[in-house]
FIRO-87550 format. One record per residue: residue number from 0; x, y, z of N, C-alpha, C, CB in turn; residue in one letter. Coordinates in steps of 0.2 Angstrom, whole numbers. Glycine has a CB too. Layout:
residues N
ATOM seq   n.x   n.y   n.z  ca.x  ca.y  ca.z   c.x   c.y   c.z  cb.x  cb.y  cb.z type
ATOM NUM     X     Y     Z     X     Y     Z     X     Y     Z     X     Y     Z    A
...
This chain:
residues 348
ATOM seq   n.x   n.y   n.z  ca.x  ca.y  ca.z   c.x   c.y   c.z  cb.x  cb.y  cb.z type
ATOM   0   106   -43    76   111   -43    72   113   -36    69   110   -47    66    X
ATOM   1   113   -31    74   115   -24    73   122   -23    70   114   -19    79    X
ATOM   2   127   -28    72   134   -27    71   135   -32    65   138   -28    77    X
ATOM   3   131   -35    61   133   -40    56   130   -36    49   129   -47    58    X
ATOM   4   134   -39    44   131   -38    38   125   -40    36   136   -39    35    X
ATOM   5   120   -36    33   114   -39    31   114   -41    24   109   -34    32    X
ATOM   6   112   -46    22   113   -48    15   106   -49    12   117   -53    14    X
ATOM   7   104   -45     7    97   -45     4    96   -48    -3    95   -38     4    X
ATOM   8    91   -52    -3    89   -55   -10    83   -51   -13    87   -64   -10    X
ATOM   9    82   -50   -19    77   -46   -22    73   -51   -27    80   -41   -26    X
ATOM  10    66   -51   -26    62   -55   -30    57   -51   -33    59   -62   -26    X
ATOM  11    58   -49   -40    55   -44   -43    57   -37   -43    49   -44   -41    X
ATOM  12    60   -35   -49    63   -28   -48    59   -23   -53    70   -28   -50    X
ATOM  13    53   -22   -51    49   -17   -54    51   -10   -53    42   -18   -53    X
ATOM  14    46    -5   -56    48     2   -55    49     4   -48    42     5   -56    X
ATOM  15    45     2   -42    46     5   -36    52     1   -33    40     4   -32    X
ATOM  16    54    -5   -35    60    -8   -32    66    -4   -35    61   -15   -34    X
ATOM  17    66    -2   -41    72     1   -43    73     8   -42    72    -1   -50    X
ATOM  18    67    11   -41    67    18   -40    69    20   -31    60    22   -43    X
ATOM  19    65    14   -28    65    16   -21    70    11   -16    58    16   -18    X
ATOM  20    68     5   -17    71    -1   -13    78    -2   -14    67    -7   -13    X
ATOM  21    80    -3   -20    87    -5   -21    92     2   -19    88    -8   -28    X
ATOM  22    90     8   -22    95    13   -20    95    14   -12    94    18   -23    X
ATOM  23    88    14   -10    88    15    -2    92    10     2    81    16     1    X
ATOM  24    92     3     0    95    -2     4   103    -1     3    93    -8     2    X
ATOM  25   105     1    -3   112     2    -4   115     8    -2   113     2   -11    X
ATOM  26   111    13     0   113    18     4   114    17    11   109    23     3    X
ATOM  27   112    11    14   112    10    22   119     6    22   105     6    25    X
ATOM  28   123     8    27   130     5    28   128    -2    31   134    10    34    X
ATOM  29   132    -7    29   132   -14    31   127   -18    28   131   -15    39    X
ATOM  30   123   -15    22   118   -18    19   121   -20    11   111   -13    20    X
ATOM  31   121   -27    10   123   -28     3   117   -32     0   130   -33     3    X
ATOM  32   115   -30    -6   111   -34   -11   115   -39   -15   107   -29   -16    X
ATOM  33   113   -45   -14   118   -51   -16   115   -55   -22   119   -56   -10    X
ATOM  34   108   -54   -23   105   -58   -28    98   -55   -30   104   -65   -25    X
ATOM  35    97   -56   -36    90   -53   -39    88   -59   -44    90   -46   -44    X
ATOM  36    80   -59   -43    77   -64   -48    71   -60   -51    74   -71   -44    X
ATOM  37    70   -59   -58    66   -55   -60    62   -59   -65    68   -49   -63    X
ATOM  38    57   -56   -69    53   -61   -74    56   -65   -79    48   -57   -77    X
ATOM  39    62   -62   -80    67   -66   -85    74   -65   -83    66   -64   -92    X
ATOM  40    78   -70   -85    85   -69   -83    88   -63   -87    89   -76   -86    X
ATOM  41    85   -61   -93    87   -55   -96    86   -48   -93    86   -55  -102    X
ATOM  42    80   -48   -90    78   -42   -86    82   -42   -80    71   -42   -85    X
ATOM  43    83   -48   -77    86   -48   -70    94   -46   -72    85   -55   -65    X
ATOM  44    97   -48   -76   104   -46   -79   105   -38   -79   105   -49   -86    X
ATOM  45    99   -35   -82    99   -28   -84   100   -24   -77    92   -25   -88    X
ATOM  46    95   -27   -72    95   -24   -66   101   -25   -61    89   -26   -62    X
ATOM  47   104   -31   -62   110   -33   -58   116   -28   -61   112   -42   -59    X
ATOM  48   116   -27   -67   122   -22   -71   120   -15   -68   122   -22   -80    X
ATOM  49   114   -13   -67   112    -7   -65   114    -5   -58   106    -7   -65    X
ATOM  50   113   -10   -55   114    -9   -47   121   -13   -44   108   -12   -42    X
ATOM  51   124   -16   -49   130   -19   -47   129   -25   -43   134   -15   -43    X
ATOM  52   123   -29   -43   121   -35   -39   125   -41   -42   114   -36   -40    X
ATOM  53   129   -45   -38   133   -50   -40   129   -55   -43   137   -52   -35    X
ATOM  54   124   -57   -42   121   -64   -44   114   -62   -47   120   -69   -37    X
ATOM  55   112   -66   -53   106   -66   -55   103   -73   -54   106   -65   -62    X
ATOM  56    98   -74   -51    95   -80   -49    91   -83   -55    91   -80   -43    X
ATOM  57    90   -89   -56    86   -92   -61    78   -91   -60    87   -98   -62    X
ATOM  58    77   -92   -53    70   -91   -50    69   -88   -44    66   -98   -50    X
ATOM  59    63   -87   -42    63   -84   -35    65   -89   -29    56   -80   -33    X
ATOM  60    64   -95   -31    64  -100   -26    72  -101   -24    61  -107   -29    X
ATOM  61    76   -99   -30    84   -99   -28    86   -94   -24    87   -97   -35    X
ATOM  62    82   -88   -24    83   -82   -19    82   -84   -12    80   -77   -20    X
ATOM  63    76   -87   -12    73   -89    -5    77   -94    -1    65   -92    -6    X
ATOM  64    80   -99    -5    84  -104    -2    91  -103    -2    83  -111    -5    X
ATOM  65    93   -97    -5   101   -96    -4   103   -95     3   104   -91    -8    X
ATOM  66   109   -98     4   111   -98    12   114   -91    14   117  -103    13    X
ATOM  67   116   -87     9   119   -80     9   114   -75     9   124   -78     4    X
ATOM  68   107   -76     9   102   -71     9    99   -71    16    96   -73     4    X
ATOM  69    99   -65    20    96   -64    26    89   -62    26   101   -60    30    X
ATOM  70    88   -57    21    81   -54    21    79   -54    13    81   -47    25    X
ATOM  71    73   -53    11    69   -54     5    65   -48     3    65   -61     4    X
ATOM  72    67   -44    -2    63   -39    -4    58   -41   -10    67   -34    -7    X
ATOM  73    51   -41    -9    47   -44   -14    44   -39   -18    41   -48   -11    X
ATOM  74    46   -37   -24    43   -32   -28    39   -35   -34    48   -27   -31    X
ATOM  75    35   -40   -33    32   -43   -39    25   -41   -39    32   -50   -39    X
ATOM  76    20   -42   -43    14   -41   -43    11   -45   -37    11   -43   -50    X
ATOM  77     5   -42   -35     1   -46   -29     1   -53   -30    -6   -43   -28    X
ATOM  78     0   -55   -36    -2   -63   -37     4   -67   -35    -2   -64   -45    X
ATOM  79    10   -65   -33    15   -69   -30    17   -67   -22    21   -70   -35    X
ATOM  80    13   -62   -20    16   -60   -13    15   -64    -8    14   -53   -11    X
ATOM  81     9   -68    -8     8   -73    -2    13   -79    -4     0   -75    -2    X
ATOM  82    13   -82    -9    18   -87   -10    25   -85    -9    16   -90   -17    X
ATOM  83    27   -80   -11    35   -79   -10    35   -77    -2    37   -72   -15    X
ATOM  84    31   -73     0    32   -71     8    32   -77    12    27   -65    10    X
ATOM  85    28   -81    11    27   -87    16    33   -92    15    19   -91    14    X
ATOM  86    35   -93     8    41   -97     7    47   -94    11    43   -97     0    X
ATOM  87    48   -87    10    53   -83    13    54   -84    21    54   -77    11    X
ATOM  88    48   -83    24    48   -84    31    48   -90    34    42   -81    33    X
ATOM  89    46   -95    30    47  -102    32    54  -104    31    43  -107    29    X
ATOM  90    58  -101    27    65  -102    25    70   -98    30    66   -99    17    X
ATOM  91    67   -94    35    71   -90    40    73   -83    37    77   -95    42    X
ATOM  92    70   -80    32    71   -74    30    67   -69    32    72   -74    23    X
ATOM  93    70   -63    33    65   -56    35    62   -55    28    69   -49    38    X
ATOM  94    56   -51    28    53   -50    22    50   -43    22    47   -55    22    X
ATOM  95    51   -39    16    48   -33    15    44   -34     9    53   -28    15    X
ATOM  96    37   -34    10    33   -35     3    30   -29     1    28   -41     5    X
ATOM  97    30   -29    -6    27   -23    -9    20   -23    -8    29   -24   -16    X
ATOM  98    16   -16    -7    10   -16    -7     7   -17   -14     7   -10    -4    X
ATOM  99     0   -19   -15    -4   -21   -10    -3   -28    -8   -10   -20   -13    X
ATOM 100    -4   -30    -1    -1   -35     3    -3   -42    -1    -5   -35    10    X
ATOM 101    -9   -43    -3   -10   -49    -7   -16   -49   -11   -11   -55    -3    X
ATOM 102   -18   -54   -15   -24   -54   -20   -30   -53   -16   -24   -60   -24    X
ATOM 103   -30   -56   -10   -38   -56    -6   -37   -57     1   -43   -62    -9    X
ATOM 104   -42   -57     5   -41   -58    12   -38   -64    14   -48   -57    14    X
ATOM 105   -40   -70    11   -38   -76    13   -30   -77    13   -41   -81     9    X
ATOM 106   -27   -74     7   -20   -74     6   -17   -71    11   -18   -71     1    X
ATOM 107   -19   -64    13   -16   -60    18   -17   -63    25   -20   -54    18    X
ATOM 108   -22   -66    26   -22   -69    34   -17   -75    33   -29   -72    36    X
ATOM 109   -16   -79    28   -11   -85    29    -4   -81    29   -12   -90    23    X
ATOM 110    -3   -76    26     4   -72    27     4   -70    34     4   -67    22    X
ATOM 111     0   -68    37     0   -65    44     1   -71    49    -6   -62    46    X
ATOM 112    -3   -76    47    -3   -83    52     5   -86    52    -8   -90    50    X
ATOM 113     8   -86    46    15   -88    45    19   -83    49    16   -89    38    X
ATOM 114    18   -77    48    23   -72    51    23   -72    59    22   -64    49    X
ATOM 115    17   -74    61    16   -75    69    19   -81    72     8   -74    70    X
ATOM 116    20   -86    67    24   -92    69    32   -91    69    23   -98    64    X
ATOM 117    34   -85    67    41   -83    67    42   -76    69    44   -84    61    X
ATOM 118    40   -75    75    41   -68    78    48   -66    78    39   -68    85    X
ATOM 119    53   -70    77    60   -68    77    61   -64    70    65   -74    77    X
ATOM 120    57   -65    65    58   -62    59    54   -56    58    57   -67    54    X
ATOM 121    57   -51    54    54   -45    52    49   -47    46    59   -39    50    X
ATOM 122    43   -44    48    38   -45    41    35   -38    40    31   -51    43    X
ATOM 123    36   -35    35    34   -28    34    31   -27    27    40   -22    34    X
ATOM 124    25   -23    27    22   -22    20    24   -14    19    14   -24    19    X
ATOM 125    26   -13    12    29    -6    10    22    -2    11    32    -6     2    X
ATOM 126    23     4    15    17     7    17    15    12    12    18    11    23    X
ATOM 127     8    14    12     6    20     8     9    26     9    -1    21     9    X
ATOM 128    12    30     4    16    35     6    13    42     5    22    35     2    X
ATOM 129     7    42     2     3    48     0     3    53     5    -4    46     0    X
ATOM 130     2    51    12     0    56    17     6    57    22    -6    53    20    X
ATOM 131    12    54    21    17    54    26    17    62    29    25    52    23    X
ATOM 132    17    67    24    18    74    26    13    77    32    17    78    20    X
ATOM 133     7    73    31     1    76    35     0    71    40    -5    77    32    X
ATOM 134     1    65    41    -2    60    45    -1    62    53     1    54    44    X
ATOM 135     5    64    55     5    66    62     1    72    65    12    67    63    X
ATOM 136     1    77    60    -3    83    62   -11    81    62    -2    89    57    X
ATOM 137   -13    77    57   -20    76    57   -21    71    64   -22    72    50    X
ATOM 138   -18    67    66   -19    63    72   -18    68    77   -14    56    72    X
ATOM 139   -14    72    78   -14    77    84   -20    81    84    -7    82    84    X
ATOM 140   -23    84    78   -29    88    79   -35    84    81   -30    90    72    X
ATOM 141   -35    77    80   -40    74    81   -40    72    89   -40    68    77    X
ATOM 142   -34    70    91   -32    69    98   -34    75   103   -25    68    98    X
ATOM 143   -32    81   101   -33    87   104   -41    89   104   -29    93   100    X
ATOM 144   -45    85   100   -51    87   100   -54    94    96   -53    88   107    X
ATOM 145   -49    96    92   -50   103    88   -56   102    84   -44   105    84    X
ATOM 146   -58    96    81   -63    96    77   -70    94    80   -62    92    71    X
ATOM 147   -70    93    87   -76    90    90   -76    83    89   -82    94    88    X
ATOM 148   -83    81    90   -83    74    88   -84    72    80   -90    70    91    X
ATOM 149   -79    68    78   -78    68    71   -84    64    68   -71    63    69    X
ATOM 150   -87    67    62   -93    65    59   -91    62    53   -98    71    57    X
ATOM 151   -87    65    47   -87    63    41   -79    62    39   -91    67    36    X
ATOM 152   -77    59    35   -70    59    31   -72    57    24   -65    53    34    X
ATOM 153   -70    63    20   -71    63    12   -64    62     9   -75    70     9    X
ATOM 154   -63    56     6   -57    56     2   -59    55    -6   -52    48     4    X
ATOM 155   -55    59   -10   -56    59   -17   -50    59   -20   -60    65   -20    X
ATOM 156   -49    54   -25   -42    54   -29   -45    53   -36   -38    47   -28    X
ATOM 157   -46    59   -40   -49    59   -47   -43    61   -51   -56    63   -48    X
ATOM 158   -40    57   -55   -33    58   -59   -36    62   -65   -29    51   -61    X
ATOM 159   -31    66   -67   -32    71   -73   -32    68   -79   -26    77   -73    X
ATOM 160   -36    69   -84   -36    67   -90   -43    63   -92   -31    63   -91    X
ATOM 161   -43    60   -98   -49    56  -101   -47    49  -102   -52    60  -107    X
ATOM 162   -52    45  -102   -50    38  -104   -46    36  -110   -56    34  -104    X
ATOM 163   -40    32  -110   -36    31  -116   -38    25  -118   -30    31  -115    X
ATOM 164   -43    25  -123   -45    18  -125   -41    13  -129   -50    19  -129    X
ATOM 165   -35    16  -131   -30    12  -135   -25    10  -131   -28    16  -140    X
ATOM 166   -24    12  -125   -18     9  -121   -18     2  -119   -17    14  -114    X
ATOM 167   -12    -1  -119   -12    -9  -118   -14   -10  -110    -4   -11  -119    X
ATOM 168   -15   -16  -109   -17   -18  -103   -12   -18   -97   -20   -25  -103    X
ATOM 169   -14   -14   -92    -9   -13   -87   -10   -19   -81   -10    -6   -85    X
ATOM 170    -6   -20   -78    -7   -26   -73   -12   -24   -67     1   -29   -70    X
ATOM 171   -12   -18   -66   -18   -16   -61   -25   -17   -64   -17    -9   -59    X
ATOM 172   -25   -18   -70   -32   -19   -73   -33   -27   -74   -34   -15   -80    X
ATOM 173   -28   -31   -72   -29   -37   -74   -30   -41   -67   -22   -40   -78    X
ATOM 174   -36   -44   -65   -38   -47   -59   -33   -53   -58   -46   -49   -59    X
ATOM 175   -30   -57   -62   -26   -63   -62   -20   -61   -59   -24   -65   -68    X
ATOM 176   -18   -54   -59   -11   -52   -57   -12   -47   -51    -7   -48   -62    X
ATOM 177   -18   -43   -50   -19   -39   -45   -24   -40   -40   -21   -33   -47    X
ATOM 178   -28   -46   -41   -33   -48   -37   -39   -43   -36   -30   -50   -30    X
ATOM 179   -41   -43   -29   -47   -38   -28   -44   -31   -27   -51   -41   -21    X
ATOM 180   -38   -29   -28   -37   -23   -27   -39   -17   -32   -30   -23   -25    X
ATOM 181   -42   -12   -31   -44    -8   -36   -41    -1   -35   -51    -7   -35    X
ATOM 182   -37     0   -41   -34     7   -42   -30     8   -35   -39    13   -43    X
ATOM 183   -31    15   -33   -28    17   -27   -32    16   -20   -25    24   -28    X
ATOM 184   -38    13   -20   -43    12   -14   -39    10    -9   -48     8   -15    X
ATOM 185   -36     5    -8   -33     2    -3   -27     6     0   -31    -4    -5    X
ATOM 186   -23    10    -4   -18    15    -2   -22    20     2   -15    18    -8    X
ATOM 187   -27    23     0   -31    28     4   -34    26    10   -36    32    -1    X
ATOM 188   -37    20    10   -39    17    16   -34    16    22   -43    11    14    X
ATOM 189   -28    14    19   -23    12    24   -21    19    28   -17     8    22    X
ATOM 190   -20    25    24   -19    31    27   -25    33    33   -19    36    22    X
ATOM 191   -31    32    30   -37    34    34   -36    29    41   -44    32    30    X
ATOM 192   -34    23    41   -34    19    46   -29    21    52   -31    12    44    X
ATOM 193   -23    25    49   -18    28    53   -21    34    58   -13    31    48    X
ATOM 194   -26    37    55   -29    43    59   -34    40    64   -32    48    54    X
ATOM 195   -39    36    61   -45    35    66   -47    27    66   -51    39    62    X
ATOM 196   -42    23    64   -44    15    64   -48    13    58   -47    14    71    X
ATOM 197   -51     6    60   -53     3    54   -61     4    53   -51    -4    55    X
ATOM 198   -64     1    47   -70     2    46   -74    -5    49   -71     3    38    X
ATOM 199   -81    -4    50   -85   -10    52   -89   -12    46   -89    -8    58    X
ATOM 200   -91    -8    42   -95   -10    35   -93    -6    31  -102    -9    36    X
ATOM 201   -96    -8    23   -94    -4    18  -101    -5    13   -88    -6    14    X
ATOM 202  -103     0     9  -107    -1     3  -103     2    -3  -113     3     4    X
ATOM 203  -102    -2    -8   -98     1   -13  -102     0   -20   -90    -3   -14    X
ATOM 204  -100     5   -25  -103     4   -32   -97     7   -36  -110     8   -33    X
ATOM 205   -97     3   -42   -91     4   -47   -95     4   -54   -85    -1   -47    X
ATOM 206   -90     6   -59   -91     6   -65   -85     5   -70   -94    12   -67    X
ATOM 207   -85     2   -75   -79     0   -80   -81     4   -86   -78    -8   -82    X
ATOM 208   -77     9   -87   -77    14   -93   -75    10  -100   -73    20   -92    X
ATOM 209   -68     8   -98   -64     5  -104   -66    -2  -103   -56     6  -103    X
ATOM 210   -69    -6  -108   -71   -12  -107   -66   -18  -109   -78   -13  -110    X
ATOM 211   -61   -16  -113   -57   -21  -115   -50   -18  -117   -59   -25  -121    X
ATOM 212   -44   -21  -116   -38   -19  -118   -34   -24  -120   -35   -16  -112    X
ATOM 213   -29   -23  -124   -25   -28  -127   -19   -30  -123   -23   -25  -134    X
ATOM 214   -17   -36  -122   -12   -38  -118    -5   -38  -123   -13   -46  -116    X
ATOM 215    -1   -35  -119     6   -33  -123     9   -40  -125    11   -30  -118    X
ATOM 216    10   -44  -120    14   -50  -123    11   -55  -127    16   -54  -117    X
ATOM 217     4   -55  -128     2   -60  -133    -2   -57  -138    -3   -65  -130    X
ATOM 218    -4   -50  -137    -9   -47  -142   -16   -48  -141    -8   -49  -149    X
ATOM 219   -17   -51  -136   -24   -55  -135   -29   -49  -132   -24   -62  -130    X
ATOM 220   -35   -47  -135   -39   -42  -132   -43   -45  -126   -44   -41  -137    X
ATOM 221   -42   -42  -120   -44   -45  -114   -50   -41  -111   -38   -44  -109    X
ATOM 222   -55   -44  -110   -61   -40  -106   -58   -37   -99   -68   -46  -104    X
ATOM 223   -61   -32   -97   -59   -30   -90   -65   -31   -86   -57   -22   -90    X
ATOM 224   -62   -32   -79   -67   -33   -74   -65   -30   -67   -69   -40   -72    X
ATOM 225   -60   -25   -68   -59   -21   -62   -61   -13   -63   -51   -21   -61    X
ATOM 226   -66   -11   -59   -68    -4   -60   -62     1   -61   -72    -3   -55    X
ATOM 227   -64     6   -65   -60    12   -65   -63    19   -62   -57    13   -72    X
ATOM 228   -69    17   -59   -73    21   -55   -75    18   -50   -79    24   -59    X
ATOM 229   -74    20   -43   -77    17   -38   -80    23   -32   -72    13   -35    X
ATOM 230   -85    21   -29   -87    25   -23   -89    20   -17   -94    30   -25    X
ATOM 231   -86    21   -12   -87    17    -5   -89    22     0   -80    14    -3    X
ATOM 232   -94    20     3   -96    23    10   -95    18    15  -104    25    10    X
ATOM 233   -91    20    20   -89    16    25   -91    19    32   -81    14    24    X
ATOM 234   -94    14    36   -95    16    44   -89    14    48  -102    13    47    X
ATOM 235   -85    19    50   -80    17    54   -81    15    61   -76    23    54    X
ATOM 236   -77    11    64   -78     9    71   -77    15    75   -72     4    73    X
ATOM 237   -75    20    74   -74    26    78   -81    30    78   -67    31    75    X
ATOM 238   -85    29    74   -92    32    74   -93    37    68   -92    35    81    X
ATOM 239   -88    38    64   -88    42    59   -90    39    53   -82    45    57    X
ATOM 240   -92    42    48   -94    40    41   -88    42    36  -101    42    39    X
ATOM 241   -86    37    33   -81    39    27   -83    37    20   -73    36    29    X
ATOM 242   -81    42    16   -83    41     9   -77    41     5   -88    45     7    X
ATOM 243   -75    36     0   -70    36    -5   -72    36   -11   -66    30    -5    X
ATOM 244   -69    41   -15   -71    42   -22   -64    41   -26   -75    48   -23    X
ATOM 245   -64    36   -30   -57    35   -35   -59    34   -41   -54    28   -32    X
ATOM 246   -56    37   -46   -57    37   -53   -51    38   -57   -62    41   -55    X
ATOM 247   -50    34   -62   -44    34   -66   -44    40   -71   -43    27   -70    X
ATOM 248   -50    43   -72   -49    48   -77   -54    54   -74   -52    46   -85    X
ATOM 249   -52    59   -72   -56    65   -69   -57    70   -74   -51    68   -62    X
ATOM 250   -55    69   -81   -56    75   -86   -52    81   -84   -63    76   -86    X
ATOM 251   -55    87   -86   -51    93   -84   -53    95   -76   -54    98   -88    X
ATOM 252   -55    91   -72   -57    93   -66   -54    88   -60   -65    93   -65    X
ATOM 253   -47    87   -61   -43    82   -56   -45    84   -49   -35    82   -58    X
ATOM 254   -45    79   -45   -46    81   -37   -42    76   -34   -53    82   -35    X
ATOM 255   -38    79   -28   -35    73   -24   -34    78   -17   -26    71   -27    X
ATOM 256   -39    76   -13   -40    78    -6   -43    74    -1   -43    83    -6    X
ATOM 257   -42    76     5   -46    73    10   -49    79    15   -42    67    14    X
ATOM 258   -55    78    17   -59    83    21   -61    79    27   -66    87    18    X
ATOM 259   -58    81    33   -62    77    39   -66    83    42   -56    74    45    X
ATOM 260   -73    81    44   -77    86    47   -80    84    54   -82    88    42    X
ATOM 261   -79    88    59   -83    86    65   -88    91    67   -78    86    71    X
ATOM 262   -90    91    73   -96    95    76   -93   102    76   -98    92    83    X
ATOM 263   -86   103    77   -84   109    79   -79   113    74   -81   109    86    X
ATOM 264   -77   109    69   -71   111    64   -71   106    58   -63   112    68    X
ATOM 265   -67   109    53   -65   105    48   -58   106    45   -70   107    42    X
ATOM 266   -55    99    44   -48    99    42   -48    97    35   -44    95    47    X
ATOM 267   -44   101    30   -44    98    23   -36    98    21   -48   104    18    X
ATOM 268   -35    93    17   -28    92    15   -28    89     9   -24    87    19    X
ATOM 269   -22    92     5   -21    89    -2   -15    84    -2   -20    94    -7    X
ATOM 270   -13    83     5    -8    77     6    -2    80     6    -8    72     2    X
ATOM 271    -1    87     5     5    91     6     4    96    11     8    94     1    X
ATOM 272    -1    99    10    -4   104    16    -9   103    19    -5   110    13    X
ATOM 273   -10   108    24   -17   107    28   -20   113    29   -17   102    35    X
ATOM 274   -26   114    29   -30   119    31   -36   118    36   -33   122    25    X
ATOM 275   -37   123    41   -42   121    46   -47   127    48   -38   118    54    X
ATOM 276   -52   126    49   -57   131    51   -62   128    56   -61   134    45    X
ATOM 277   -64   132    61   -68   129    66   -75   133    66   -65   130    74    X
ATOM 278   -80   131    70   -86   134    70   -85   142    71   -91   130    76    X
ATOM 279   -88   146    68   -89   153    69   -83   157    64   -88   155    77    X
ATOM 280   -78   154    61   -73   156    57   -77   157    51   -67   151    55    X
ATOM 281   -73   162    47   -76   164    40   -73   160    35   -74   173    38    X
ATOM 282   -69   156    36   -66   151    31   -60   147    34   -64   156    25    X
ATOM 283   -57   144    29   -52   139    31   -45   143    31   -51   133    25    X
ATOM 284   -40   141    36   -34   145    36   -28   139    36   -34   149    44    X
ATOM 285   -22   140    33   -17   136    32   -15   134    39   -13   140    29    X
ATOM 286   -13   128    39    -9   125    46    -3   124    45   -12   118    48    X
ATOM 287     1   127    50     8   126    50    10   120    52    12   131    54    X
ATOM 288    13   115    48    15   109    50    22   109    53    14   104    45    X
ATOM 289    23   107    60    30   107    62    35   102    58    30   105    68    X
ATOM 290    41   104    58    45   100    54    45    93    57    52   103    54    X
ATOM 291    46    92    64    46    85    67    39    81    66    47    86    76    X
ATOM 292    34    85    63    28    80    61    27    79    54    21    84    64    X
ATOM 293    32    81    50    33    80    43    37    74    42    35    86    38    X
ATOM 294    34    68    40    38    62    39    40    61    31    33    55    41    X
ATOM 295    44    57    30    46    56    23    47    48    21    52    61    22    X
ATOM 296    49    47    15    50    40    13    57    38    17    50    40     6    X
ATOM 297    56    34    22    63    30    24    61    22    25    65    34    31    X
ATOM 298    57    20    20    55    13    21    60     7    22    50    12    16    X
ATOM 299    66     8    18    70     4    18    74     4    24    74     6    13    X
ATOM 300    75    10    27    79    11    33    76     9    39    81    19    35    X
ATOM 301    69     9    39    64     6    44    64    -2    45    57     9    42    X
ATOM 302    65    -4    38    66   -12    38    72   -14    41    66   -16    32    X
ATOM 303    77   -11    39    84   -13    42    85   -11    49    90    -9    39    X
ATOM 304    82    -6    52    82    -4    59    78   -10    62    79     3    60    X
ATOM 305    73   -12    60    68   -17    63    72   -23    63    62   -18    59    X
ATOM 306    76   -26    58    80   -31    58    85   -30    63    82   -33    51    X
ATOM 307    88   -25    64    94   -24    69    91   -23    76    99   -17    66    X
ATOM 308    86   -23    77    82   -22    84    82   -16    86    86   -26    89    X
ATOM 309    83   -11    81    83    -3    84    76     0    85    87     1    79    X
ATOM 310    71    -3    81    65     0    81    60    -5    79    64     6    77    X
ATOM 311    53    -6    82    48   -10    78    46    -8    72    43   -11    83    X
ATOM 312    43   -12    67    40   -10    62    33    -6    64    38   -17    57    X
ATOM 313    32     0    61    26     4    62    21     4    56    28    11    64    X
ATOM 314    25     6    50    23     6    43    26     1    39    24    13    40    X
ATOM 315    23    -4    36    16    -6    38    17   -13    41    11    -5    32    X
ATOM 316    14   -15    46    14   -21    49    10   -26    45    12   -21    57    X
ATOM 317    11   -33    46     7   -37    43    -1   -37    45     9   -44    44    X
ATOM 318    -1   -36    52    -8   -34    55   -12   -29    51    -7   -32    62    X
ATOM 319    -8   -24    50   -12   -17    46   -13   -19    40    -8   -10    46    X
ATOM 320    -8   -23    36   -10   -25    29   -15   -30    28    -5   -29    27    X
ATOM 321   -16   -34    34   -23   -39    34   -29   -34    34   -23   -44    41    X
ATOM 322   -28   -29    38   -34   -25    40   -36   -21    33   -33   -19    46    X
ATOM 323   -31   -18    30   -34   -15    23   -36   -20    18   -28   -11    19    X
ATOM 324   -33   -27    19   -36   -32    14   -43   -34    16   -31   -38    14    X
ATOM 325   -45   -34    23   -51   -35    25   -56   -29    22   -51   -34    33    X
ATOM 326   -54   -24    21   -58   -18    19   -59   -20    11   -54   -12    21    X
ATOM 327   -54   -22     7   -54   -22     1   -58   -29    -1   -46   -23    -2    X
ATOM 328   -58   -33     2   -62   -40     2   -69   -38     3   -60   -45     7    X
ATOM 329   -71   -34     8   -78   -32     9   -80   -27     3   -80   -28    16    X
ATOM 330   -76   -23     0   -78   -19    -5   -80   -23   -11   -72   -14    -6    X
ATOM 331   -76   -28   -13   -77   -33   -18   -84   -37   -17   -70   -38   -17    X
ATOM 332   -84   -38   -11   -91   -42    -9   -96   -38   -10   -91   -45    -1    X
ATOM 333   -96   -32    -8  -102   -27   -10  -103   -25   -17  -100   -20    -7    X
ATOM 334   -98   -25   -21   -98   -24   -28  -102   -30   -31   -91   -25   -32    X
ATOM 335  -100   -36   -29  -103   -42   -32  -111   -42   -30   -98   -48   -29    X
ATOM 336  -113   -40   -23  -119   -42   -21  -124   -36   -21  -119   -45   -14    X
ATOM 337  -121   -30   -22  -125   -24   -22  -127   -22   -15  -131   -25   -27    X
ATOM 338  -125   -25   -11  -127   -24    -3  -121   -22     1  -129   -31     0    X
ATOM 339  -123   -19     8  -118   -17    12  -115   -24    15  -120   -13    18    X
ATOM 340  -108   -23    16  -105   -29    19  -101   -28    25  -101   -32    15    X
ATOM 341  -100   -32    30   -96   -31    35   -89   -31    34   -98   -35    41    X
ATOM 342   -85   -27    37   -77   -28    37   -74   -32    43   -75   -21    38    X
ATOM 343   -71   -37    41   -69   -42    47   -64   -38    51   -66   -49    44    X
ATOM 344   -65   -39    57   -60   -35    63   -55   -41    63   -63   -34    71    X
ATOM 345   -48   -37    63   -43   -41    64   -39   -40    70   -38   -40    58    X
ATOM 346   -39   -44    75   -36   -43    81   -29   -42    82   -39   -48    85    X
ATOM 347   -26   -40    87   -19   -40    88   -16   -33    85   -16   -46    84    X
């Protein structure tokens, strides 16, 4: 349909949808956003007025069933991702689903199963954007063997600041809305998969420092059961060992970096820049990242190009989404049992 108008419906217009997806889609020639369904009619009207969307739907089902909708952008919490994605694909609509893909691995596998029954439709998950600037260069260094045999991958995401005990409940802290997803862990794992592939097993430990928060809508004080500190050791299928450390409050010592170490060299990144050093060097030196290797956010254009048959989906396919949900599931199982857990291998 490269020469046809593409009509898009939106289900869930949260922060990322309003800052990225809606303006990104509206900037593409031949793309029209025709309907939006949000948590309430009132909030839907505000989004429609802001972006000039002609119709506010009473429910997400009305967007899915609309005859004038060719593709659906799903910007809800993960608790609705599987249900809405599956319904949209079954209704013949292309799907761009916000990350994280689903609540758990079984949901993600059902989404993949339905998408494979409809190969004529594009099914894409919004990709992890944190490493766009360095992904290609890291892959090149590994392919060229500049690190030697890869031994370890260390990823740290420690946010600045101290715990805010009085803050209201955020949806990411609510398992009924976010599922098994923990902070930014799955986002970082998705990036690591781009460089070296998937994990075969994990051992996880976590802690909850803020024990309860108040729900904004009801004023109810809710106990929390999603960690705000987690550490995961993963044995990767490539032979390396990866370590992920994520925490919501890193105090006065925030840290956000990744270090890949091989038998002959080390590559360090703050996800904007890279430095490299090899055996015998006195230290690390900055890496000049070529312009053609620095990618940026063009998720909406990629989605439209895939629908128009101009390029396949690369970031992120439903298959890769299921792979990071397999990791997320194994981490959750390890937290529950206290033992190492296998990561299911997803073929295809």
